[in-house]
N, C-alpha and C positions, 0 to 999 in steps of 0.2 A: 470514100475518104479512108486512105490512109493514114494510121496514127502511129506507126512508126515503122521501121527497117532496119533491121540489122543482119550483120553475116556469121555465119556459126564456123568457125575454120574447123576440120575433120583431121588429123594424120598430119606427121611433119612436112617441113618445106618442101618444094618442090614436087616432081611426077607423083610422092604420096600422098600429096595435100589434096583435099577437097574442100570447095569454098560455096559455104549454102547460103544465099538468101530466105530470109523470113521478114514476111509482111504480117502489119500485128494493125490489129484495128481492136480500139477500148470504146466499150458503150456504158454509160450508166442508164438502169433501169427501176425503176422500182419494185420490189420483188415480187411481184402479183405480175409483172406484165414481162412475160418469156421474147427470147430474142427469135423471131420469125427469119425463115428461109430468105427472105426480102433482103433482111440485114444483112446475113451470112452471103447470099451472091453477089453482093457489090466485091466484097474481098478476092472472093473464088474467082472473078472476071477480072481482076487483074495479075492471075498468077501467070506464070509463065513456067513451061514446062522446067521441071527439076525445081522448081522452087517450092516452099513451105509456106504456110499461113497459120498463122495464130488465133484468134478472138476470145478476147477478156470482154464479162460483162459481170454487172454486181446481181444481174440476176440468173438468169438458168435459159435453156434453149431447149424451146419445145419439142417435145417427142416427133411433132411432123421433122424438123428441120432437122435434128440426130439422124432418124430413118432416110433423109436426102442425102446426107452426109456420107454416112454409111454405105446408099446401094448405088451412089455417083464412086468412090473411091476417092473422094476429095481429100488433099495433105493437109487436112488443118487440125489444128489445136483445139478443143472446145476447151474455157477456163470458164467456172464458175463461179457466181460472187462467192458462195461456201468456199471452195477452194482459194480464193483469193483470202476470206478472213481467216481459212485454218492455218496457209504459211506464213499471213502476217503475225497471228497468235503466237508462231512457234517462233519467229524472229524477238518477239517481244519477249516470252521467255528467253532464250537463247541469248538474247543481250543483257538479259533485266532492265529494260528500259520504257519508260511510257509511249505513247501512241505517240502522243503528241511528238518528242523526242525524237522518236525512229521515222517518220513523216518528215519533218525537218532535215533528216540526213540524209535521203533520198535523194538524189540528183535527178531531177524529174525535168528539168531542160534539155531538150534535145533535139536539135535541128534536125530538118525532114532529109534526106536524103534521094538520091536517084537510084533507085534498085540496081539499074545498072553500072553504074559508079560505084558500087557499095563493094564491088567484088575487083576492083580495083587497085581499092586502097590496101595500101601495107600494112 
């Protein structure tokens, strides 16, 4: 299951612009339960030529999973729970707010979009 789809625009409008689809998946796991290759394979199977993927977990990625992604040269960004915590802590410090206020300020309601359609949006 794809958790989110977004588009990154690189460059100016017209011929000098590149629109990039990023498929994302997020999974909550216990700290001692690493993400396996089977879980990552689901998002990789949905990738089309030229697309990227991002997989976020509250845990970590097993060594075998990381090795598979490196060996097969998959265009996927792996983000661990530790990295998420570090980013959130930096934001809390920068904004000088509590975790509760920070979480309430996030716009986490996102409508799922078809990856093919997101490239056409203005």
